[in-house]
C-alpha positions, 0 to 999 in steps of 0.5 A: 619310839622306834621298833628297835627300842621295843625289841630292846625293851622286850629282850631286857624284861627281867621276868618271864613273859609270853604272848599267846594268840587267839587260839592260845598258842605261843606267839612270842617269848622273851629271853627270861621266859626261855630260861624259865621254860628251859626251851628256845623261842623257836621250839615254843612258837606255835605250841599250845601254851598249856602244853608247855606251861603247867599252872596250878590254877585254871588259867585257861578260864582266866584267859577267856575272861581277859579276852571277853572283858578286854581287861587285865587279870592278876593271879597271885601265888600259884605254882608254875612249871614247864615240865622240865624242872620243879614248879616255882611259885609265881604271881601271874599277870594277864593282859590284852595287847592293843591292836592285836585282838585275841592276843594275851600277854602273860607275865610270870613273877617268880616269888623266890626273890621276895621269899629270900628277902623276907627270910633275910629281913627276919634273920637281920631282926633276930641278929640284932636281938642276939647281938644286943644280948651278946654285947652285954655278956661280952662286957661282963665276961671280959673283966673276970677273964682278965683276972683269970689270965693274970692269975694263970701267968703268975702261977706259971712263974713258979711252976715247971714241966706239965704244970706250966703247960696247963697254965699256958693253956689257961692263958691261951684259951682265955685270950682266945675267948677275949678275942671272940668277945672283942668281935662281938663288941665290934657290932655295937661299936660299929659307927653309922656309915659315913655315906658318900658316892663310891665307885664299887670297882675301886673298893673291889680292887682294893679288897682284891689286892689285899686278898691276893698278897694275903689270905687268897694268895693260893687262889685265882681271882677273876674279874667280870665287871660292868664298867658302866655301873654308876656309883653307890651311896656307901661308906667305902671303908665298911664296904671294903670290910664286907668284900674282904670278909667275903673273899676271905670266906671264899678262900678258906672254903677252897682246897689247900691247892687253891681254887677260883674266885669270880667277882662279878658286877652288873645292873638289875633294876627289878630288885627293891628292899623295904626301908625301916620307914616302910618305903621301898627303894631300888637296889640295882647295883649287884656284886657277886662273890663266886667260888668253886669250893665245896659249898655250904652245908644245906641246913645252914644256907638260910641261917649263915647271916645269923650270929654264931652260925658257922659251917667251919670248925672253930669258926665264930659265926660273926663275920657274915653277921657283921657283913649282913649288918653293914649291908642292911645299914646301907639300905642294901640286901645280901643273899647266898645260894650254894651247891657243891662247886658253886657258892654265890654271895650276892650284894645289892646296893642303891645308886648314889643320889644325883647330888652325891654322884661322882 
């Protein structure tokens, strides 16, 4: 393999990686490492590594052991920072470099993504339990509500003035509750996905066109697509439902005068999810829906995919729970990060198997 290949490989590494020389000075750092350290490679080269990298563990002793034994070493769950921003919990790997005596490669694997995945899996489990109970209650409540609505309509036929307004209110509120119950029942009635090879950009274009002439007419929608993205393995109608829901949420979060939604797609090989059978699968296809609205209430960020949790007045809290359910049944993962002015919903999906590829 050529030197240019290894240069490309070094640049493409998705996790921070440093190389230190025999005196533990930084010899090289990859772009992910520059981002993590919040400093350029030029400013870091030649600097003592422990002056720039702050680790809550005696890694200088670990480096000495790796050099002495000429073997790799793993240090799990330690706080690592650069002094420029708060520490991040990481797994750290140290290994020697062939033909470079004394040189050590340090790889930092931030645990933030793993933590988010674990939290999201817990949310999905809680959502399934809550949805099961809600479906049962919905079925039992709809029949008496129909009777209440019918009785109120009959009463209203023989009343006038303020009394009619009261019966109209009963009918209106009963219908609103029935609509909510129908949304709850939708979870149980959602058919298993009919999965085929699907071009994500085709589905996103359908969702965007629908949004642009409807609920997102006041928004500016920007595309930032990776045209080389391979097909995913999904039910296109259910994915359309997911993207429309997220675009609707972003539109409703904006000011009445409008805002901007960015739809971004890209490929990231490092993400994997655990299937129900315990095996792990890559979910490299990434779709992000980004808006510049006020952001989610911080106390809700970790709970927005649970049923009946909503940050909007009169919101049902069912839309994102349904989105989470659909993505989970596609062996995918959904997460959210939010600060005022930037909310990002990120969906990670698998690549279509070769026999199903377009």
